[in-house]
Every structure is written in structure tokens, then in C-alpha cells.
Jmol script that loads the backbone (N, CA, C; Angstrom):
load data "model"
ATOM      1  N   PRO A   1      29.273   5.117 -15.912  1.00  0.00           N
ATOM      2  CA  PRO A   1      28.303   5.028 -16.993  1.00  0.00           C
ATOM      3  C   PRO A   1      28.931   4.594 -18.302  1.00  0.00           C
ATOM      4  N   SER A   2      28.133   3.994 -19.127  1.00  0.00           N
ATOM      5  CA  SER A   2      28.604   3.451 -20.395  1.00  0.00           C
ATOM      6  C   SER A   2      28.911   4.546 -21.405  1.00  0.00           C
ATOM      7  N   GLU A   3      29.985   4.357 -22.152  1.00  0.00           N
ATOM      8  CA  GLU A   3      30.311   5.302 -23.216  1.00  0.00           C
ATOM      9  C   GLU A   3      29.698   4.869 -24.539  1.00  0.00           C
ATOM     10  N   THR A   4      29.199   3.621 -24.607  1.00  0.00           N
ATOM     11  CA  THR A   4      28.626   3.121 -25.859  1.00  0.00           C
ATOM     12  C   THR A   4      27.112   3.193 -25.882  1.00  0.00           C
ATOM     13  N   HIS A   5      26.490   3.390 -24.729  1.00  0.00           N
ATOM     14  CA  HIS A   5      25.034   3.478 -24.651  1.00  0.00           C
ATOM     15  C   HIS A   5      24.653   4.744 -23.894  1.00  0.00           C
ATOM     16  N   PRO A   6      23.598   5.418 -24.340  1.00  0.00           N
ATOM     17  CA  PRO A   6      23.187   6.628 -23.618  1.00  0.00           C
ATOM     18  C   PRO A   6      22.688   6.298 -22.211  1.00  0.00           C
ATOM     19  N   VAL A   7      22.822   7.247 -21.307  1.00  0.00           N
ATOM     20  CA  VAL A   7      22.347   7.092 -19.936  1.00  0.00           C
ATOM     21  C   VAL A   7      21.061   7.888 -19.797  1.00  0.00           C
ATOM     22  N   HIS A   8      20.056   7.289 -19.189  1.00  0.00           N
ATOM     23  CA  HIS A   8      18.762   7.941 -19.010  1.00  0.00           C
ATOM     24  C   HIS A   8      18.416   7.994 -17.527  1.00  0.00           C
ATOM     25  N   LEU A   9      17.827   9.081 -17.114  1.00  0.00           N
ATOM     26  CA  LEU A   9      17.307   9.204 -15.764  1.00  0.00           C
ATOM     27  C   LEU A   9      15.837   8.809 -15.829  1.00  0.00           C
ATOM     28  N   VAL A  10      15.470   7.717 -15.155  1.00  0.00           N
ATOM     29  CA  VAL A  10      14.093   7.231 -15.173  1.00  0.00           C
ATOM     30  C   VAL A  10      13.563   7.118 -13.754  1.00  0.00           C
ATOM     31  N   ARG A  11      12.258   7.078 -13.625  1.00  0.00           N
ATOM     32  CA  ARG A  11      11.614   7.036 -12.312  1.00  0.00           C
ATOM     33  C   ARG A  11      11.221   5.605 -11.968  1.00  0.00           C
ATOM     34  N   LEU A  12      11.556   5.184 -10.750  1.00  0.00           N
ATOM     35  CA  LEU A  12      11.129   3.886 -10.232  1.00  0.00           C
ATOM     36  C   LEU A  12       9.657   4.004  -9.861  1.00  0.00           C
ATOM     37  N   THR A  13       8.810   3.154 -10.439  1.00  0.00           N
ATOM     38  CA  THR A  13       7.377   3.233 -10.178  1.00  0.00           C
ATOM     39  C   THR A  13       6.860   2.071  -9.343  1.00  0.00           C
ATOM     40  N   LYS A  14       7.631   0.985  -9.245  1.00  0.00           N
ATOM     41  CA  LYS A  14       7.208  -0.154  -8.433  1.00  0.00           C
ATOM     42  C   LYS A  14       8.444  -0.829  -7.855  1.00  0.00           C
ATOM     43  N   ASN A  15       8.388  -1.150  -6.564  1.00  0.00           N
ATOM     44  CA  ASN A  15       9.484  -1.812  -5.868  1.00  0.00           C
ATOM     45  C   ASN A  15       8.857  -2.810  -4.919  1.00  0.00           C
ATOM     46  N   LYS A  16       8.845  -4.084  -5.322  1.00  0.00           N
ATOM     47  CA  LYS A  16       8.202  -5.124  -4.516  1.00  0.00           C
ATOM     48  C   LYS A  16       9.207  -6.231  -4.218  1.00  0.00           C
ATOM     49  N   ARG A  17       9.413  -6.489  -2.945  1.00  0.00           N
ATOM     50  CA  ARG A  17      10.312  -7.569  -2.553  1.00  0.00           C
ATOM     51  C   ARG A  17       9.635  -8.903  -2.850  1.00  0.00           C
ATOM     52  N   LEU A  18      10.373  -9.824  -3.471  1.00  0.00           N
ATOM     53  CA  LEU A  18       9.828 -11.134  -3.829  1.00  0.00           C
ATOM     54  C   LEU A  18      10.230 -12.226  -2.853  1.00  0.00           C
ATOM     55  N   THR A  19      11.259 -11.987  -2.067  1.00  0.00           N
ATOM     56  CA  THR A  19      11.742 -12.993  -1.124  1.00  0.00           C
ATOM     57  C   THR A  19      11.318 -12.614   0.286  1.00  0.00           C
ATOM     58  N   PRO A  20      11.164 -13.610   1.167  1.00  0.00           N
ATOM     59  CA  PRO A  20      10.815 -13.311   2.563  1.00  0.00           C
ATOM     60  C   PRO A  20      11.910 -12.493   3.241  1.00  0.00           C
ATOM     61  N   GLY A  21      11.544 -11.751   4.265  1.00  0.00           N
ATOM     62  CA  GLY A  21      12.486 -10.905   4.978  1.00  0.00           C
ATOM     63  C   GLY A  21      13.640 -11.660   5.597  1.00  0.00           C
ATOM     64  N   ASP A  22      13.430 -12.922   5.948  1.00  0.00           N
ATOM     65  CA  ASP A  22      14.496 -13.707   6.583  1.00  0.00           C
ATOM     66  C   ASP A  22      15.286 -14.548   5.575  1.00  0.00           C
ATOM     67  N   TYR A  23      15.020 -14.376   4.283  1.00  0.00           N
ATOM     68  CA  TYR A  23      15.747 -15.103   3.238  1.00  0.00           C
ATOM     69  C   TYR A  23      17.136 -14.494   3.080  1.00  0.00           C
ATOM     70  N   SER A  24      18.126 -15.311   2.712  1.00  0.00           N
ATOM     71  CA  SER A  24      19.519 -14.841   2.662  1.00  0.00           C
ATOM     72  C   SER A  24      19.819 -13.907   1.486  1.00  0.00           C
ATOM     73  N   ARG A  25      18.927 -13.839   0.509  1.00  0.00           N
ATOM     74  CA  ARG A  25      19.149 -12.952  -0.640  1.00  0.00           C
ATOM     75  C   ARG A  25      17.961 -12.020  -0.789  1.00  0.00           C
ATOM     76  N   ASN A  26      18.211 -10.830  -1.285  1.00  0.00           N
ATOM     77  CA  ASN A  26      17.148  -9.861  -1.536  1.00  0.00           C
ATOM     78  C   ASN A  26      16.835  -9.850  -3.027  1.00  0.00           C
ATOM     79  N   ILE A  27      15.633 -10.272  -3.386  1.00  0.00           N
ATOM     80  CA  ILE A  27      15.216 -10.278  -4.784  1.00  0.00           C
ATOM     81  C   ILE A  27      13.970  -9.408  -4.887  1.00  0.00           C
ATOM     82  N   PHE A  28      14.003  -8.458  -5.828  1.00  0.00           N
ATOM     83  CA  PHE A  28      12.921  -7.498  -5.973  1.00  0.00           C
ATOM     84  C   PHE A  28      12.361  -7.501  -7.385  1.00  0.00           C
ATOM     85  N   HIS A  29      11.100  -7.138  -7.511  1.00  0.00           N
ATOM     86  CA  HIS A  29      10.476  -6.837  -8.795  1.00  0.00           C
ATOM     87  C   HIS A  29      10.458  -5.319  -8.882  1.00  0.00           C
ATOM     88  N   LEU A  30      11.120  -4.756  -9.888  1.00  0.00           N
ATOM     89  CA  LEU A  30      11.195  -3.310 -10.059  1.00  0.00           C
ATOM     90  C   LEU A  30      10.582  -2.920 -11.394  1.00  0.00           C
ATOM     91  N   GLU A  31       9.864  -1.828 -11.404  1.00  0.00           N
ATOM     92  CA  GLU A  31       9.321  -1.281 -12.651  1.00  0.00           C
ATOM     93  C   GLU A  31       9.735   0.177 -12.760  1.00  0.00           C
ATOM     94  N   PHE A  32      10.051   0.603 -13.979  1.00  0.00           N
ATOM     95  CA  PHE A  32      10.514   1.958 -14.242  1.00  0.00           C
ATOM     96  C   PHE A  32       9.646   2.611 -15.311  1.00  0.00           C
ATOM     97  N   ASP A  33       9.456   3.911 -15.181  1.00  0.00           N
ATOM     98  CA  ASP A  33       8.745   4.685 -16.201  1.00  0.00           C
ATOM     99  C   ASP A  33       9.782   5.167 -17.210  1.00  0.00           C
ATOM    100  N   ILE A  34       9.735   4.605 -18.426  1.00  0.00           N
ATOM    101  CA  ILE A  34      10.703   4.986 -19.466  1.00  0.00           C
ATOM    102  C   ILE A  34      10.075   5.898 -20.517  1.00  0.00           C
ATOM    103  N   SER A  35       8.852   6.374 -20.242  1.00  0.00           N
ATOM    104  CA  SER A  35       8.216   7.281 -21.206  1.00  0.00           C
ATOM    105  C   SER A  35       9.049   8.564 -21.314  1.00  0.00           C
ATOM    106  N   GLY A  36       9.081   9.124 -22.496  1.00  0.00           N
ATOM    107  CA  GLY A  36       9.864  10.332 -22.724  1.00  0.00           C
ATOM    108  C   GLY A  36      11.331  10.066 -22.984  1.00  0.00           C
ATOM    109  N   THR A  37      11.717   8.782 -23.065  1.00  0.00           N
ATOM    110  CA  THR A  37      13.100   8.421 -23.383  1.00  0.00           C
ATOM    111  C   THR A  37      13.112   7.651 -24.699  1.00  0.00           C
ATOM    112  N   SER A  38      14.287   7.380 -25.192  1.00  0.00           N
ATOM    113  CA  SER A  38      14.408   6.574 -26.412  1.00  0.00           C
ATOM    114  C   SER A  38      14.582   5.092 -26.081  1.00  0.00           C
ATOM    115  N   LEU A  39      14.389   4.737 -24.811  1.00  0.00           N
ATOM    116  CA  LEU A  39      14.591   3.350 -24.390  1.00  0.00           C
ATOM    117  C   LEU A  39      13.522   2.435 -24.966  1.00  0.00           C
ATOM    118  N   LYS A  40      13.943   1.284 -25.400  1.00  0.00           N
ATOM    119  CA  LYS A  40      13.051   0.218 -25.855  1.00  0.00           C
ATOM    120  C   LYS A  40      13.396  -1.014 -25.045  1.00  0.00           C
ATOM    121  N   TYR A  41      12.404  -1.717 -24.545  1.00  0.00           N
ATOM    122  CA  TYR A  41      12.647  -2.899 -23.728  1.00  0.00           C
ATOM    123  C   TYR A  41      12.097  -4.130 -24.413  1.00  0.00           C
ATOM    124  N   GLN A  42      12.906  -5.182 -24.443  1.00  0.00           N
ATOM    125  CA  GLN A  42      12.473  -6.489 -24.930  1.00  0.00           C
ATOM    126  C   GLN A  42      12.832  -7.512 -23.863  1.00  0.00           C
ATOM    127  N   ILE A  43      12.047  -8.540 -23.746  1.00  0.00           N
ATOM    128  CA  ILE A  43      12.310  -9.586 -22.762  1.00  0.00           C
ATOM    129  C   ILE A  43      13.745 -10.077 -22.926  1.00  0.00           C
ATOM    130  N   GLY A  44      14.457 -10.164 -21.822  1.00  0.00           N
ATOM    131  CA  GLY A  44      15.847 -10.609 -21.829  1.00  0.00           C
ATOM    132  C   GLY A  44      16.848  -9.467 -21.814  1.00  0.00           C
ATOM    133  N   ASP A  45      16.386  -8.222 -22.036  1.00  0.00           N
ATOM    134  CA  ASP A  45      17.293  -7.078 -21.985  1.00  0.00           C
ATOM    135  C   ASP A  45      17.826  -6.897 -20.565  1.00  0.00           C
ATOM    136  N   ALA A  46      19.029  -6.381 -20.471  1.00  0.00           N
ATOM    137  CA  ALA A  46      19.651  -6.118 -19.169  1.00  0.00           C
ATOM    138  C   ALA A  46      19.569  -4.630 -18.865  1.00  0.00           C
ATOM    139  N   LEU A  47      19.598  -4.305 -17.583  1.00  0.00           N
ATOM    140  CA  LEU A  47      19.525  -2.926 -17.143  1.00  0.00           C
ATOM    141  C   LEU A  47      20.729  -2.628 -16.264  1.00  0.00           C
ATOM    142  N   GLY A  48      21.437  -1.577 -16.573  1.00  0.00           N
ATOM    143  CA  GLY A  48      22.532  -1.126 -15.721  1.00  0.00           C
ATOM    144  C   GLY A  48      22.025   0.005 -14.844  1.00  0.00           C
ATOM    145  N   VAL A  49      22.320  -0.070 -13.564  1.00  0.00           N
ATOM    146  CA  VAL A  49      21.863   0.955 -12.624  1.00  0.00           C
ATOM    147  C   VAL A  49      23.082   1.631 -12.014  1.00  0.00           C
ATOM    148  N   TYR A  50      23.133   2.933 -12.107  1.00  0.00           N
ATOM    149  CA  TYR A  50      24.208   3.715 -11.528  1.00  0.00           C
ATOM    150  C   TYR A  50      23.634   4.463 -10.336  1.00  0.00           C
ATOM    151  N   GLY A  51      23.919   3.957  -9.151  1.00  0.00           N
ATOM    152  CA  GLY A  51      23.379   4.552  -7.940  1.00  0.00           C
ATOM    153  C   GLY A  51      24.031   5.877  -7.618  1.00  0.00           C
ATOM    154  N   HIS A  52      23.327   6.691  -6.863  1.00  0.00           N
ATOM    155  CA  HIS A  52      23.834   7.988  -6.432  1.00  0.00           C
ATOM    156  C   HIS A  52      23.620   8.100  -4.934  1.00  0.00           C
ATOM    157  N   ASN A  53      24.646   8.492  -4.235  1.00  0.00           N
ATOM    158  CA  ASN A  53      24.555   8.728  -2.800  1.00  0.00           C
ATOM    159  C   ASN A  53      24.752  10.210  -2.533  1.00  0.00           C
ATOM    160  N   ASP A  54      23.942  10.754  -1.649  1.00  0.00           N
ATOM    161  CA  ASP A  54      24.050  12.146  -1.262  1.00  0.00           C
ATOM    162  C   ASP A  54      25.414  12.398  -0.614  1.00  0.00           C
ATOM    163  N   ASP A  55      26.158  13.372  -1.105  1.00  0.00           N
ATOM    164  CA  ASP A  55      27.506  13.649  -0.599  1.00  0.00           C
ATOM    165  C   ASP A  55      27.520  13.898   0.902  1.00  0.00           C
ATOM    166  N   GLY A  56      26.555  14.649   1.400  1.00  0.00           N
ATOM    167  CA  GLY A  56      26.493  14.937   2.832  1.00  0.00           C
ATOM    168  C   GLY A  56      26.262  13.686   3.664  1.00  0.00           C
ATOM    169  N   GLU A  57      25.397  12.800   3.185  1.00  0.00           N
ATOM    170  CA  GLU A  57      25.141  11.548   3.907  1.00  0.00           C
ATOM    171  C   GLU A  57      26.371  10.650   3.912  1.00  0.00           C
ATOM    172  N   VAL A  58      27.097  10.629   2.799  1.00  0.00           N
ATOM    173  CA  VAL A  58      28.328   9.829   2.728  1.00  0.00           C
ATOM    174  C   VAL A  58      29.363  10.379   3.697  1.00  0.00           C
ATOM    175  N   ASP A  59      29.539  11.693   3.705  1.00  0.00           N
ATOM    176  CA  ASP A  59      30.499  12.313   4.626  1.00  0.00           C
ATOM    177  C   ASP A  59      30.132  12.035   6.082  1.00  0.00           C
ATOM    178  N   ALA A  60      28.839  12.099   6.400  1.00  0.00           N
ATOM    179  CA  ALA A  60      28.384  11.824   7.769  1.00  0.00           C
ATOM    180  C   ALA A  60      28.651  10.374   8.152  1.00  0.00           C
ATOM    181  N   PHE A  61      28.421   9.446   7.232  1.00  0.00           N
ATOM    182  CA  PHE A  61      28.677   8.026   7.473  1.00  0.00           C
ATOM    183  C   PHE A  61      30.166   7.793   7.741  1.00  0.00           C
ATOM    184  N   ILE A  62      31.010   8.380   6.895  1.00  0.00           N
ATOM    185  CA  ILE A  62      32.463   8.239   7.044  1.00  0.00           C
ATOM    186  C   ILE A  62      32.922   8.780   8.402  1.00  0.00           C
ATOM    187  N   ALA A  63      32.405   9.945   8.778  1.00  0.00           N
ATOM    188  CA  ALA A  63      32.782  10.546  10.063  1.00  0.00           C
ATOM    189  C   ALA A  63      32.278   9.695  11.230  1.00  0.00           C
ATOM    190  N   GLU A  64      31.041   9.214  11.155  1.00  0.00           N
ATOM    191  CA  GLU A  64      30.439   8.418  12.242  1.00  0.00           C
ATOM    192  C   GLU A  64      31.244   7.156  12.527  1.00  0.00           C
ATOM    193  N   TYR A  65      31.750   6.525  11.473  1.00  0.00           N
ATOM    194  CA  TYR A  65      32.484   5.270  11.641  1.00  0.00           C
ATOM    195  C   TYR A  65      34.000   5.462  11.659  1.00  0.00           C
ATOM    196  N   GLY A  66      34.457   6.698  11.590  1.00  0.00           N
ATOM    197  CA  GLY A  66      35.887   6.975  11.665  1.00  0.00           C
ATOM    198  C   GLY A  66      36.673   6.371  10.520  1.00  0.00           C
ATOM    199  N   LEU A  67      36.113   6.400   9.325  1.00  0.00           N
ATOM    200  CA  LEU A  67      36.755   5.789   8.166  1.00  0.00           C
ATOM    201  C   LEU A  67      37.635   6.790   7.423  1.00  0.00           C
ATOM    202  N   ASN A  68      38.583   6.273   6.668  1.00  0.00           N
ATOM    203  CA  ASN A  68      39.429   7.081   5.803  1.00  0.00           C
ATOM    204  C   ASN A  68      38.727   7.168   4.448  1.00  0.00           C
ATOM    205  N   PRO A  69      38.298   8.364   4.037  1.00  0.00           N
ATOM    206  CA  PRO A  69      37.566   8.477   2.772  1.00  0.00           C
ATOM    207  C   PRO A  69      38.407   8.175   1.535  1.00  0.00           C
ATOM    208  N   ASN A  70      39.725   8.086   1.689  1.00  0.00           N
ATOM    209  CA  ASN A  70      40.599   7.790   0.553  1.00  0.00           C
ATOM    210  C   ASN A  70      41.086   6.348   0.544  1.00  0.00           C
ATOM    211  N   ALA A  71      40.632   5.550   1.499  1.00  0.00           N
ATOM    212  CA  ALA A  71      41.082   4.153   1.592  1.00  0.00           C
ATOM    213  C   ALA A  71      40.388   3.291   0.541  1.00  0.00           C
ATOM    214  N   LEU A  72      41.112   2.315   0.037  1.00  0.00           N
ATOM    215  CA  LEU A  72      40.562   1.319  -0.868  1.00  0.00           C
ATOM    216  C   LEU A  72      39.978   0.201  -0.019  1.00  0.00           C
ATOM    217  N   VAL A  73      38.731  -0.164  -0.282  1.00  0.00           N
ATOM    218  CA  VAL A  73      38.064  -1.208   0.488  1.00  0.00           C
ATOM    219  C   VAL A  73      37.888  -2.426  -0.401  1.00  0.00           C
ATOM    220  N   ALA A  74      38.392  -3.563   0.058  1.00  0.00           N
ATOM    221  CA  ALA A  74      38.233  -4.826  -0.680  1.00  0.00           C
ATOM    222  C   ALA A  74      37.329  -5.735   0.128  1.00  0.00           C
ATOM    223  N   ILE A  75      36.327  -6.286  -0.537  1.00  0.00           N
ATOM    224  CA  ILE A  75      35.388  -7.195   0.118  1.00  0.00           C
ATOM    225  C   ILE A  75      35.571  -8.564  -0.518  1.00  0.00           C
ATOM    226  N   PRO A  76      36.031  -9.560   0.249  1.00  0.00           N
ATOM    227  CA  PRO A  76      36.249 -10.875  -0.341  1.00  0.00           C
ATOM    228  C   PRO A  76      34.933 -11.531  -0.717  1.00  0.00           C
ATOM    229  N   ALA A  77      34.966 -12.304  -1.785  1.00  0.00           N
ATOM    230  CA  ALA A  77      33.798 -13.052  -2.232  1.00  0.00           C
ATOM    231  C   ALA A  77      33.527 -14.211  -1.295  1.00  0.00           C
ATOM    232  N   ARG A  78      32.262 -14.570  -1.161  1.00  0.00           N
ATOM    233  CA  ARG A  78      31.905 -15.737  -0.364  1.00  0.00           C
ATOM    234  C   ARG A  78      31.895 -16.954  -1.290  1.00  0.00           C
ATOM    235  N   GLY A  79      32.307 -18.083  -0.773  1.00  0.00           N
ATOM    236  CA  GLY A  79      32.278 -19.311  -1.571  1.00  0.00           C
ATOM    237  C   GLY A  79      33.480 -19.430  -2.482  1.00  0.00           C
ATOM    238  N   HIS A  80      33.433 -20.410  -3.362  1.00  0.00           N
ATOM    239  CA  HIS A  80      34.537 -20.711  -4.271  1.00  0.00           C
ATOM    240  C   HIS A  80      34.389 -19.924  -5.565  1.00  0.00           C
ATOM    241  N   MET A  81      35.483 -19.332  -6.032  1.00  0.00           N
ATOM    242  CA  MET A  81      35.469 -18.617  -7.302  1.00  0.00           C
ATOM    243  C   MET A  81      36.552 -19.170  -8.204  1.00  0.00           C
ATOM    244  N   GLU A  82      36.220 -19.383  -9.446  1.00  0.00           N
ATOM    245  CA  GLU A  82      37.186 -19.844 -10.444  1.00  0.00           C
ATOM    246  C   GLU A  82      37.974 -18.639 -10.954  1.00  0.00           C
ATOM    247  N   LYS A  83      39.284 -18.809 -11.106  1.00  0.00           N
ATOM    248  CA  LYS A  83      40.082 -17.749 -11.726  1.00  0.00           C
ATOM    249  C   LYS A  83      39.956 -17.900 -13.228  1.00  0.00           C
ATOM    250  N   GLY A  84      39.824 -16.799 -13.915  1.00  0.00           N
ATOM    251  CA  GLY A  84      39.653 -16.945 -15.349  1.00  0.00           C
ATOM    252  C   GLY A  84      40.062 -15.778 -16.065  1.00  0.00           C
TER     253      GLY A  84
END
end "model"
wireframe off; spacefill off
backbone 0.3
color backbone group
């Protein structure tokens, strides 16, 4: 989470997929209820999302796949990337 901006817990009120199920990318229209917060939204604003996974579900996943919970996982990028 950001140290320069406050973090707010908001409720997702709409989640609509915009791309077909067989499309290579998942694009969604999401709406959030920001009432009761100090958040102000203007067109062009960005939203940071900090996901949360249930600890028990994560532990079960790790055990099911025989993974090392302390291992560093690197996922290579697809396509060409410029170094900068």
C-alpha cells in the first residue's frame, strides 16, 4: 500500500466482462461504492488495487501443488521488452 495516499476499503458493486470469453485478454468494467470515504474521482484518475488472499486457501494451494512457500517465483514477460 501507498505511504503517500490513504488506503480505503471499498465495495465492488459492478463487475462486467467486456471481452469475449475466448479473447486473449480479460478486460472488465468495474464500479466501486466510495460513499463514506474521502475519495474523489475524476476522469483519468488511476486506481490501485491491493488484493487479499485467504491464508488458509493459499496454504492449501501450496500444499496441493507441492510448492515451497518461501521460494521466489519469476515469471518472464511475453514479447519484446525495452530495458530502461
